[in-house]
C-alpha positions in Angstrom: 55.1 10.0 -47.3 52.8 12.3 -45.3 49.1 11.5 -45.9 46.2 13.6 -44.8 42.6 12.4 -45.1 39.5 14.5 -44.5 36.1 13.1 -44.5 33.4 15.2 -46.3 30.2 16.3 -44.8 26.8 16.7 -46.4 26.9 20.5 -45.7 27.5 22.5 -48.8 30.0 25.4 -48.3 29.0 28.9 -49.4 32.7 29.7 -50.1 34.0 28.7 -53.5 37.5 27.1 -53.5 40.0 28.2 -56.2 42.5 25.5 -54.9 45.2 28.2 -54.8 47.0 26.4 -51.9 47.2 23.1 -53.8 48.5 24.8 -56.9 51.1 26.5 -54.8 52.1 23.3 -53.1 52.4 21.4 -56.4 54.5 24.2 -57.9 56.9 24.3 -55.0 57.3 20.5 -55.1 58.0 20.7 -58.8 60.9 23.1 -58.1 62.4 21.0 -55.3 61.9 17.4 -56.4 60.7 15.1 -59.1 58.4 13.4 -56.6 54.6 13.8 -57.2 51.9 14.9 -54.9 48.9 12.5 -55.0 45.4 14.0 -54.5 42.3 11.7 -54.3 38.9 13.4 -54.2 35.9 11.0 -53.7 32.4 11.6 -52.7 33.2 10.6 -49.1 36.7 11.9 -48.5 39.5 14.0 -49.7 43.1 12.8 -49.3 46.5 14.2 -50.2 49.8 12.3 -50.0 52.9 14.4 -49.9 56.3 12.8 -50.4 58.9 13.7 -47.7 61.9 15.3 -49.4 65.4 15.8 -47.9 66.7 19.2 -48.7 70.0 18.8 -46.8 72.4 16.1 -47.8 73.6 13.8 -44.9 77.4 13.6 -44.5 
């Protein structure tokens, strides 16, 4: 599992996010694996946990 955590600042961004990157990431994982991406969005931080998937079988 790869986990990335970003703390949030009190500064309000002028740019609106459409979360296109997250939608794309979720769609790709759905095609490659049955594992689920975990996204936690709180007042203080934003975290995403991405399961590591093995695309090549070991011999």
